[in-house]
Backbone bond lengths (Angstrom), bond angles and torsions (degrees), N, CA, C in turn:
res aa  C-N    CA-C-N  psi(-1)  N-CA   C-N-CA  omega(-1)  CA-C   N-CA-C  phi
1 X - - - 1.456 - - 1.530 107.35 -
2 X 1.347 116.38 133.42 1.449 121.31 178.06 1.514 111.22 -98.41
3 X 1.313 116.94 136.18 1.459 121.12 176.98 1.517 107.94 -125.62
4 X 1.317 116.20 129.75 1.451 122.74 175.87 1.524 108.25 -100.46
5 X 1.324 116.05 127.16 1.464 122.40 174.45 1.521 105.26 -121.02
6 X 1.326 116.31 115.84 1.456 119.82 -168.81 1.516 111.65 -141.42
7 X 1.337 115.73 141.10 1.462 121.39 170.02 1.525 107.41 -116.08
8 X 1.320 115.24 147.96 1.462 121.82 -174.11 1.519 109.59 -131.22
9 X 1.341 116.59 138.31 1.457 122.91 -175.85 1.525 110.52 -137.85
10 X 1.324 116.48 152.22 1.448 120.83 166.72 1.529 108.00 -73.49
11 X 1.330 116.29 151.63 1.458 121.84 179.82 1.524 108.63 -106.67
12 X 1.327 115.82 139.04 1.463 120.94 178.25 1.523 109.20 -118.93
13 X 1.313 116.56 147.57 1.456 121.58 175.91 1.518 113.57 70.30
14 X 1.335 114.41 -169.67 1.463 121.75 -174.75 1.523 113.11 -122.33
15 X 1.325 119.02 2.60 1.466 122.27 -173.28 1.527 112.87 -59.64
16 X 1.298 119.44 -25.07 1.462 123.57 -178.21 1.531 112.97 -75.51
17 X 1.324 117.56 -22.97 1.472 121.79 -170.56 1.524 114.97 -57.31
18 X 1.319 117.51 -36.93 1.472 120.25 -175.51 1.531 112.57 -84.41
19 X 1.326 117.97 1.49 1.460 120.91 -172.60 1.522 114.65 -88.84
20 X 1.363 117.66 -13.84 1.460 119.69 -175.56 1.522 110.13 -165.91
21 X 1.338 116.91 144.07 1.467 118.42 171.48 1.533 109.73 -75.58
22 X 1.319 116.84 152.60 1.460 120.85 -179.59 1.515 112.34 -98.04
23 X 1.324 115.45 154.96 1.463 123.40 174.88 1.517 107.94 -120.17
24 X 1.331 117.02 134.78 1.458 121.07 177.95 1.527 110.15 -72.77
25 X 1.327 114.96 130.22 1.464 122.72 174.87 1.521 107.91 -117.44
26 X 1.331 115.77 136.52 1.458 121.68 170.07 1.517 105.38 -127.04
27 X 1.325 116.45 129.12 1.459 118.32 -178.86 1.515 110.39 -145.98
28 X 1.320 113.41 153.73 1.452 120.15 178.45 1.515 109.76 -142.32
29 X 1.322 114.25 170.92 1.457 121.08 -175.21 1.515 109.56 -124.98
30 X 1.323 114.94 137.58 1.462 121.81 176.42 1.509 107.26 -97.70
31 X 1.310 115.91 125.67 1.468 122.16 -176.72 1.532 110.55 -55.98
32 X 1.332 115.69 132.86 1.462 121.85 177.72 1.523 109.01 -132.27
33 X 1.315 115.63 164.88 1.456 120.37 173.37 1.532 107.69 -91.46
34 X 1.311 116.23 151.18 1.456 119.75 178.29 1.513 111.78 76.87
35 X 1.329 115.56 -153.50 1.459 120.10 -171.94 1.527 113.60 -104.54
36 X 1.334 117.92 8.38 1.461 120.33 176.41 1.531 109.59 -77.27
37 X 1.327 115.97 152.64 1.457 122.08 178.67 1.523 108.63 -125.34
38 X 1.329 116.17 133.63 1.462 121.99 174.35 1.524 106.62 -116.05
39 X 1.339 115.31 117.69 1.465 120.73 -176.97 1.520 110.01 -117.33
40 X 1.327 115.28 138.92 1.461 122.94 171.11 1.521 106.04 -111.99
41 X 1.332 116.80 133.59 1.465 119.85 -176.35 1.525 109.98 -139.27
42 X 1.327 113.88 142.09 1.456 121.04 166.14 1.520 106.06 -117.67
43 X 1.333 115.32 120.27 1.467 122.60 177.80 1.512 106.68 -115.80
44 X 1.328 116.32 108.12 1.459 119.23 -174.72 1.512 109.15 66.09
45 X 1.317 117.45 -111.62 1.472 122.43 -179.71 1.529 112.58 -117.41
46 X 1.340 117.21 22.05 1.459 121.72 -177.14 1.519 110.50 -122.40
47 X 1.335 116.51 135.35 1.457 121.93 178.41 1.521 111.55 -99.66
48 X 1.350 115.51 147.70 1.465 121.41 179.50 1.526 110.13 -139.99
49 X 1.309 115.56 148.60 1.461 123.43 169.38 1.525 106.05 -120.19
50 X 1.337 116.63 126.43 1.464 121.36 -175.32 1.521 109.83 -128.27
51 X 1.316 115.99 134.98 1.458 123.42 175.52 1.520 107.52 -114.60
52 X 1.338 116.19 129.02 1.469 120.66 -179.24 1.525 109.75 -128.48
53 X 1.316 114.97 142.19 1.453 121.45 175.44 1.516 110.69 -89.25
54 X 1.331 116.85 -177.87 1.466 120.32 179.21 1.524 111.27 -66.79
55 X 1.318 115.87 149.16 1.459 121.56 178.04 1.520 109.43 -79.11
56 X 1.329 115.29 131.87 1.466 122.42 176.02 1.522 106.81 -127.21
57 X 1.326 115.46 102.10 1.464 119.57 -173.82 1.515 108.91 70.48
58 X 1.331 116.83 -119.14 1.466 121.86 177.29 1.525 112.31 -102.09
59 X 1.355 117.68 3.02 1.460 121.41 -171.19 1.526 112.61 -118.18
60 X 1.331 114.36 155.92 1.459 121.28 170.46 1.523 109.12 -164.29
61 X 1.329 115.58 157.16 1.459 120.28 174.86 1.520 108.52 -67.91
62 X 1.343 116.47 142.76 1.453 120.74 177.22 1.520 109.12 -147.86
63 X 1.340 116.29 130.69 1.451 123.11 176.45 1.520 107.25 -130.36
64 X 1.340 116.81 122.15 1.469 120.46 -176.72 1.516 109.52 -125.47
65 X 1.352 115.67 136.85 1.453 122.16 -177.31 1.512 109.87 -132.21
66 X 1.322 116.54 133.84 1.460 120.49 174.40 1.525 107.89 -73.94
67 X 1.332 115.68 135.81 1.469 121.84 178.39 1.527 108.42 -129.52
68 X 1.339 117.44 160.20 1.464 119.40 179.08 1.536 111.38 -57.87
69 X 1.331 115.82 141.05 1.457 121.99 -177.99 1.526 111.80 -55.64
70 X 1.326 117.83 -43.14 1.469 120.97 -178.97 1.529 111.21 -62.69
71 X 1.325 117.28 -37.91 1.463 120.64 178.38 1.527 110.71 -69.06
72 X 1.325 117.03 -41.12 1.468 120.04 177.31 1.527 109.84 -60.67
73 X 1.334 117.55 -43.35 1.459 120.98 179.42 1.522 111.30 -62.94
74 X 1.317 117.27 -41.82 1.469 120.88 178.84 1.533 110.66 -65.03
75 X 1.319 117.73 -41.26 1.462 120.60 177.74 1.528 110.64 -63.00
76 X 1.344 117.40 -43.81 1.468 120.69 177.14 1.524 110.63 -60.69
77 X 1.319 116.80 -43.06 1.468 121.48 -176.66 1.523 113.19 -70.87
78 X 1.340 117.30 -36.53 1.461 119.69 -167.70 1.526 115.84 -112.58
79 X 1.329 118.90 -25.21 1.466 119.29 -174.08 1.524 114.97 -116.48
80 X 1.320 117.54 -18.74 1.466 119.75 -174.24 1.520 112.04 -85.87
81 X 1.338 114.22 141.92 1.458 121.04 175.76 1.520 109.86 -63.74
82 X 1.312 115.39 159.08 1.461 122.16 177.12 1.508 109.74 -109.35
83 X 1.309 119.65 150.55 1.459 126.23 0.54 1.522 111.45 -80.21
84 X 1.323 116.01 157.13 1.452 120.93 171.87 1.528 108.71 -73.84
85 X 1.312 116.06 156.00 1.462 121.92 172.08 1.525 106.37 -88.62
86 X 1.326 115.57 126.58 1.458 121.41 176.48 1.519 107.77 -126.39
87 X 1.332 115.33 132.61 1.458 119.07 -176.50 1.516 109.50 -161.36
88 X 1.322 113.87 160.76 1.458 121.01 168.85 1.519 106.81 -104.24
89 X 1.328 115.37 132.03 1.468 120.57 179.30 1.522 108.97 -110.04
90 X 1.343 113.59 132.75 1.455 122.18 -179.48 1.525 108.49 -120.28
91 X 1.341 119.66 104.76 1.475 120.48 176.59 1.524 110.42 -79.98
92 X 1.324 116.32 131.24 1.462 121.45 -178.43 1.525 108.70 -130.42
93 X 1.316 115.79 115.49 1.466 121.76 179.33 1.518 109.16 -83.83
94 X 1.332 116.88 122.71 1.465 122.28 174.83 1.524 106.56 -131.99
95 X 1.323 115.67 110.94 1.466 120.12 -175.88 1.519 109.65 62.46
96 X 1.321 115.75 -130.13 1.471 121.54 -179.09 1.529 113.06 -84.69
97 X 1.326 117.45 -9.16 1.465 120.96 -173.08 1.521 111.98 -106.42
98 X 1.327 114.69 146.65 1.462 120.95 172.18 1.521 108.02 -107.90
99 X 1.317 115.67 116.94 1.459 122.22 174.46 1.518 107.47 -88.44
100 X 1.330 116.99 136.94 1.455 121.71 176.11 1.519 107.26 -115.04
101 X 1.333 115.74 112.93 1.456 121.29 178.62 1.512 107.62 -93.02
102 X 1.326 117.44 124.37 1.462 123.29 177.38 1.515 109.17 -108.49
103 X 1.336 115.76 114.36 1.454 122.35 175.33 1.526 106.98 -103.04
104 X 1.316 115.90 106.70 1.455 121.47 -173.05 1.526 111.33 -78.37
105 X 1.324 114.60 146.53 1.456 122.40 173.86 1.526 106.94 -126.44
106 X 1.315 117.29 -177.03 1.460 119.71 179.85 1.515 111.43 68.04
107 X 1.323 117.30 -136.14 1.465 123.77 -176.12 1.540 113.18 -64.97
108 X 1.335 116.72 -18.64 1.472 120.95 -178.81 1.528 112.63 -110.13
109 X 1.337 116.12 18.55 1.469 122.42 178.83 1.532 110.26 -51.77
110 X 1.324 116.11 137.59 1.460 121.50 178.84 1.516 113.52 99.80
111 X 1.314 117.81 -14.37 1.462 121.75 179.48 1.528 108.85 -95.89
112 X 1.326 116.20 129.28 1.462 121.86 175.52 1.521 107.28 -130.20
113 X 1.332 115.84 119.87 1.460 122.81 -178.31 1.518 110.54 -120.82
114 X 1.319 116.21 151.05 1.466 122.82 172.27 1.519 107.89 -117.77
115 X 1.328 115.79 133.53 1.459 121.86 176.75 1.524 107.96 -120.70
116 X 1.306 115.94 144.92 1.452 120.85 173.95 1.522 107.38 -135.81
117 X 1.344 115.92 127.23 1.461 120.87 178.06 1.513 109.16 -91.09
118 X 1.325 114.36 138.92 1.462 121.84 -175.42 1.518 110.54 -117.80
119 X 1.311 116.11 165.32 1.461 121.07 175.42 1.519 111.81 -94.66
120 X 1.347 116.09 -15.25 1.459 122.03 -178.44 1.528 107.79 -152.24
121 X 1.338 118.23 138.66 1.468 119.36 -179.81 1.530 113.96 -58.74
122 X 1.334 117.75 -24.37 1.465 121.72 -178.98 1.529 112.76 -93.38
123 X 1.334 117.02 2.24 1.466 120.62 -179.02 1.519 110.68 -59.05
124 X 1.330 118.23 128.43 1.471 120.03 178.68 1.528 110.32 -69.42
125 X 1.333 115.57 146.26 1.465 121.86 -179.14 1.522 108.49 -130.18
126 X 1.326 115.96 122.30 1.459 121.15 172.12 1.521 107.20 -90.63
127 X 1.315 115.75 114.40 1.465 120.46 -175.43 1.521 110.96 -85.66
128 X 1.349 117.01 132.08 1.461 119.93 173.50 1.528 110.56 -63.97
129 X 1.325 116.54 164.43 1.469 122.01 -176.02 1.525 112.93 -60.93
130 X 1.326 118.09 -25.15 1.467 121.23 -177.38 1.533 112.91 -86.88
131 X 1.311 117.46 6.78 1.468 121.12 176.68 1.521 108.91 -89.61
132 X 1.344 115.71 130.24 1.458 121.81 179.06 1.524 111.12 -105.71
133 X 1.303 115.75 -140.09 1.460 123.76 -175.54 1.530 111.84 -61.89
134 X 1.335 116.62 135.59 1.462 120.29 174.73 1.525 109.39 -76.62
135 X 1.351 115.34 134.20 1.467 121.25 -179.55 1.534 110.91 -126.93
136 X 1.331 116.38 22.28 1.467 121.06 -177.95 1.522 112.46 -54.41
137 X 1.320 117.59 -39.60 1.456 121.55 -176.71 1.516 114.39 -88.84
138 X 1.323 118.14 1.63 1.464 122.15 -177.58 1.527 108.88 -99.22
139 X 1.316 116.80 103.08 1.468 121.95 -173.10 1.527 113.58 -63.71
140 X 1.330 118.50 -16.09 1.467 119.70 177.49 1.525 111.02 -62.24
141 X 1.330 117.56 -25.32 1.452 121.93 -177.56 1.528 113.14 -88.89
142 X 1.335 118.45 -1.84 1.464 120.45 173.73 1.524 107.03 -67.04
143 X 1.315 117.20 136.74 1.461 120.18 -179.99 1.527 111.99 -56.09
144 X 1.322 117.11 -38.47 1.469 120.01 179.86 1.525 111.16 -62.63
145 X 1.332 117.37 -33.13 1.464 120.49 177.02 1.519 112.24 -80.51
146 X 1.337 117.62 -31.20 1.465 120.52 174.64 1.530 110.64 -64.79
147 X 1.330 117.26 -25.74 1.465 120.74 175.32 1.529 110.74 -73.35
148 X 1.326 117.60 -29.12 1.473 121.63 179.19 1.524 111.30 -85.41
149 X 1.321 116.72 -44.46 1.470 122.38 -179.98 1.522 107.57 -129.96
150 X 1.339 116.47 88.09 1.466 120.20 -176.70 1.520 113.09 -62.76
151 X 1.310 115.08 154.21 1.460 123.74 179.30 1.528 111.37 -53.31
152 X 1.327 117.32 -35.30 1.471 121.24 -179.11 1.523 112.40 -63.01
153 X 1.326 117.88 -18.60 1.465 121.86 179.52 1.529 112.33 -92.86
154 X 1.321 118.36 -4.75 1.454 121.38 -177.69 1.522 112.47 -78.20
155 X 1.319 118.72 -20.13 1.455 121.28 -171.44 1.516 108.44 90.58
156 X 1.302 118.28 -170.10 1.461 122.22 -178.63 1.522 109.51 -78.67
157 X 1.333 115.94 117.54 1.466 122.21 -177.70 1.527 108.71 -133.19
158 X 1.300 118.52 125.52 1.460 121.07 172.57 1.529 110.08 -106.04
159 X 1.284 117.83 -32.20 1.462 123.57 173.58 1.524 106.48 -131.24
160 X 1.325 117.94 149.01 1.462 118.66 -178.19 1.534 111.12 -67.43
161 X 1.339 116.55 136.73 1.467 118.52 174.45 1.521 109.86 -70.00
162 X 1.319 118.46 163.13 1.457 120.08 178.56 1.526 110.46 -58.96
163 X 1.321 116.21 140.16 1.479 120.94 -179.96 1.509 111.44 -78.88
């Protein structure tokens, strides 16, 4: 069984940009009943199918499988809801942790988030200077929700309003 433990933050400034090259990600979601999420993703030239359970605190079940690129493209084209999530991901290793900076394009242009996966929800995290407000508990920042209500529809936001 796979478990994802993740914290998510807004990114401030530009200091992170020179630390890693970005990879284009395109992903979409297949409508499901209940709180499960089915995601199709193309990262660079690799396709993935991911199943995620409901978020409980910072954790949730996650199962990810590599699939043929052509099949991932067909799933994105024919089965995934619109809009698709499009972003550049920049992995940045700092100490024992890998930060993943997502710079969104398309319908979510202007949003830049940092995610860090942990081994334990209580694991301490030293945040780099370019890390801003934590939004781990704000479901609007879940990629599956950004596909339903893109950042471009939120209006002008510099910090998240109270949930």
